[in-house]
N, C-alpha and C positions, 0 to 999 in steps of 0.2 A: 506761426509763422513756421514754414518748414526746415527741418533739420538737415545741417549738411552732416553727412556721416561718413566719417574717414574709411570705415571697413568696406564699405563698398555697398553694391545693391545685393539685396536678399532678405533671408531671414535675420542675418545678423542687424540689419537695418533696425529692425522692430526689437529685437532682444536688447539692443544697446539704448533704445529709445531712452532720452530723458524726461523726467517731469513736466507736465506743462509744455511739451514739444509735440512736434507731428512730423510726419512724413508721407509722402503723396504714394498712391496706389493706383496701378493700373492692370487690366487683362493682359495676361502672359499671351505670347501667341500660338501656346499648346494648351489654353484652356480648354478644359472640357472635363468630363465625368470622373476620369480616371478612377475605374473601380479598383484597380491593384493597388489605390493607397488608400489606407484607414485609420482614423486617428485613436491613439490609444492613451487612456488617462491611468497613469500609475503614482501613488502616494511618494514621498522623499525615502522613505525607507525603501521601500521595493524598486524605485528607481534607479538607488545604487547597483542593485543585483542586475538589474534590466542590461545597465550599460557596461558594465565591467565582468558581469560574471554568465555563463552560458545557460540560455534559456530556449525552449520549445514550444512550439505549439503542436498537440499530439490527438489523435483519434483518425477512425477509419472512416471511410466515404459516409456510412450510415449513423454516426456517430455526432453528436455535439462535440465540437472542437474544445479541449482545454490548454491553458497556457500552464507552462511548468517551468519552475525554478529548478535549483538544485535538490531544495527540500522539500518545497510546497507545491500544492496545484489549485489552479482557480479556473473559476468557471468564468466564460467570456459571455457579457452580459451587452447588447447593443441598447442605447440610450439616446432618441433623438432629441436634438435641441432646436428652441423657435430662433436662437440668437444666430447669428451669419459667422460663421468660424471659418476665416481664410486662411488657405494653404500657401505658404510662399517658399519657393525651393531655398534650400543652403545656399551661402555664398560661394564662390568658388568652383561651381559646377558648371564647366564649361558646353555641355549640351544644353543648357538652359540659359546661358547668358553672352555666348559667343555671337558677335555681331547684332545684339539686342539695342533696339531703338524704343523711345519713350512711346507715349500714348499717340504721340502726333506723327509718328514715322520720322521725327529726326533725331539727331544728335543730340543731348542735352547733359549739361551739367548739374541740372536739378535732379535731387536723388529722387527715384521712381521705384517703387520696389515691384515685382510683378505677382499677381496670384494668378494659380496654376488651376486651383480647385477650391469650390465651396462645399465644406463638408455638413453635410445635414445632422450628423451626431456622429456621438464617440464610443468607444469600446471602454465597459469598465471590468474590472476583475474583482470576482469574490471569492476568497479562499474558501474551498471545498474539500470534503474528505476523498482521499485518492480511491479509484474505483479498482480495488483489488481483489473484488469477486469474480472477475474474468481472469486474473492471475490463476485462479484456483481452479477453475473451469478449462484452461490452457493445458495445466501441466496434469490435470486429470484423465486426459486423453490418452496417456501413454504413460503410465508409472512404470517405473523401473521393476523388473520381476525377475524371477530365476529363468525365463524364456529368454531374457538377455545376454544371460552367460552362454546361451548356444547358439546366438546368432551371428553371421558373419559379420564382421567388422566393415564390409563394404556396402553393406545394406543402406538403401537410400535413406538418410534422416529426414527428409521431408515426406517422404511417403508413411513414415512412422509417427507423424505430426510431432516433432521434436522442436524446442526453441532454444535458442542461445540467448546471449543477452540482449543483442542488438534487436533481434526479433521481439522480445518483451518490452523492449523501449518503445518500437514501432506498435505494438499492441495493444500494451495496458497502457491506460489514463492515469498515470502519477509522477511524480518526480523521482529522480535517480534514488534518493535517500529513501524515499517511502517504497520505492520498489524492493530495494534491499531490503528493509524493515518484512514487507511482505513475504518474500522468500524465507526468511528466517521465520516467522510464524508457523511458515506452513511447513518447516522441517525440509525445505528442498534441497537439492545437492546438486553442485555442478560436476558431470561426468561426460569425458570427452568433450568439453566445449558447451554441451547442452545442460539446460536446468531441468531436474527430473524432480518427483514424488515418488518415492520408494515405496513399493507394494506392504500392506501390512503384514502379510505372511512371510515376505523376506525379512522384514525387521524382526518378526518373530524367530526365525531360523538362526539369525544372526547373534541376536540378543543372548535366545537359549545356549546357542555353542559358545558364547562368550562366557556364559556362566557355566557351563560344563567345562571348559578348560580352565577356568579359575578354582574349579573344585581337585581337579585331576592335578593342577600343580600347586596348589595350596596358595592362591594370592590371596591378599586382602582386597575386598572392594573398595576400603579406602585409599589405597595406592596401587594402582595397576600400571606397570612399568609399559609406556607406549611401545616402545622398539620390541621387547619381548612377545608382547602380546600379538604385534603385526604378523612377526614371523610365524607364531602358531597358528593364528587364523587364515594367514595366507597358506599354510598346508593345508587345511580345510576347506580351500576353495573361494575364499572371499578376498577382493582388492583391497589394498591400502586405503583407495579411496572411502570405500563403503565401511570398511570397518572404524576409519576415524569420523565418519558421518555418525555410526553409533555409537562411538564415544562421547561426541558432542551434543546427540539427542538426549542420551540416558545420564551423562555426567557432566563432572566438571574439572577443567583443567586445574591442576593444584600451582600457586604460586612459588616462587623461590625454590624451583629444582635445582639440583648441582649438578654440574657437570652437563653431559649430553641427556642425559637421563629425563625424560618428560611424563611425568605419573599424572593419574584420573583417578578421580572419587565417583563410585558410582550414585547417582542422586535417589535417595529412598523413594520419595513422592513420585516422581518421574518413571523409575520402573515399575512401583506399584499399580501406578495407574494405568501402565501398559497391560500388565497382567490382568488387570478389572476389565479392561476392554474386551481380552482374550476370553475370557469367562462371559461377558455380557453378549457376546456373538450367537449364544446358543438360544437368547431370547430373554423374555421376563420370566424371573423366577422369584420366589418366596427370599426374603434379605438374609435368613440364618442360614439358606441353602448357599447363597451366593457369597456369603462371607467365608464359609467352609471351603467353599471350591478356591477363592482367591487367595485364601491364606495357605493352602497347598502349591500355589503355583510359585509365589514368592520367594527369593532366597530366605534361609532361615535367620539371618542376622537382622532382617527386615521386618517391619511390623504393619501390617493393614491397618488403616483406620478409615473408617467411612467418612471423616469428615476431609479426606485427600478427594473425593469426588464430586466437588463442587463443580457445576457445569460439565459433567459427565452422565450423570444419570437422575431419573426421577423416582419416586417412590409413590406408592398409591395404597390407600387400605381398601381391602377388599373384606368384610367382614372383621373378624378378629386379626386378621394375618396382614403384615405388610408385604408388598411386591415391589422388585424394582425392576429397572429396565433401563437401556442407554439411551441417553438422550445430549450427544456432543455439543457444546456451543461452535465448537469448532466446526460441523459441519453446517452450521446457519450461516446466511449471508450478512454482509457487512451493511448492506444498506437499510436503515433503518425501518422505513414503510414495509420492506419484505420482510424483514428480523421479526416486527411485533405483529403482521400478519400471521406468520407462521406459529408464532407463540399462543398468541389467541384461538389457532385452529386446535391447538396442541390441548390448551386447556383454557375454557372462556373465563375462567378466575386465577387469580396467581396471589399467595401471600407473599409479601415483599422478601422473606427468608429465601423462597423459590425462586424468585425473579430476577433479583438482583446479579447471580453468577451469570445469566443470560445477556445481561445487558452492559454489564462494565465494561466490556471492551468496545462499545459503541464511542465513536468519535466524531462529531459534527460541529467543525468549528464556529464558534459563536453561539453556542448551545450547549449547557450543562448537563449532566445527570438529571439534575430535575427538571429541566427546560422540556428535555427529551420525554418523561413521564407526563407532565403536562400537555405536549402536545400531540401525543400517542395513545394514551391511557387516562381511564376514569378511575379515579381514586374513591373508595367508600371506606367507611371506619364507623360501625355502629356507636361506638364510647372511645373516651380518648386512651383508655387503657388497653381498647382491642387493637391486634396487628392490623395494619391497612391491608386492604385487598385492592387489587388490580384487574378491572378488566378493559375490552376495547372502546375507545373513542366512538 
């Protein structure tokens, strides 16, 4: 028996259909392929976000599109179906229902819902890692350097390959939250509305000037007054934006400051790692020589510890001597296939204690660290007491 639906014709007639009841269907006068209409399947949790939050499709013409919510990125997969999936327009859309007749061409009180398209498949969403490697590539095109201090403010920003927030949203396949996290991880800073990396030599000079001023003014590394520091550093030619960025990269803002004074504490590890990188730019050197040069660079109150350099350096034995060279995890791609390829080109075999710092930042939705190792490496262990060794699968 065909149900009479008080809500009118259209999708509501099917959505409100009661068990053991039916409704008549007919081809709509506009029935056709309608390639601009695609079915998207989402679970209940994601549906709430899709209906009530901002979502977007991101990707350039040469890229596979991704679906982004505020906090996550999803790959879009087309899945064909052998069942007949009928698309019925929503009720109340005048362009579909004005002067609509039943399938016989006559007005009718019988409920008939029109089918406008037969869908051969649906789009499914699979959570994926954001494609942040492109963000690093874009921002590396034009890092902020001393040359920027000399250039005219009227210089065309596009010619310099600079990107504001909307540019990055358009070019990088990541959700808003993941893009913000990526900018933080790269220590990017917004200067005059454009997101920039700061050249290492510029950061060297800024941190060194900060430390020199601290000695001249007898400041404590555990309680740097932001207001006083800004005035002194501005006299040395550094902008407030970049000085604040320097403090943010190498220090932590103290909680519970009184009045208007904002205090910062320099972080020992971050400062020491900065100067270790500076020493290692000279190339491979003996560990003893490196440690001596490193200790001379850092403030006297700080203590260099080789354990600080996990994910920053590799060591190797040459005869009776141990040598060290820079090999930064931050320089490696976040794509697991590319990451493991580079690691095994660097070393055919890795002990776990050496490998772990170079893979712990990898995140693949639905795949644990153990799963990553199983997928991309081959593990060998001569005996239960021996350290496992990993090679390319």
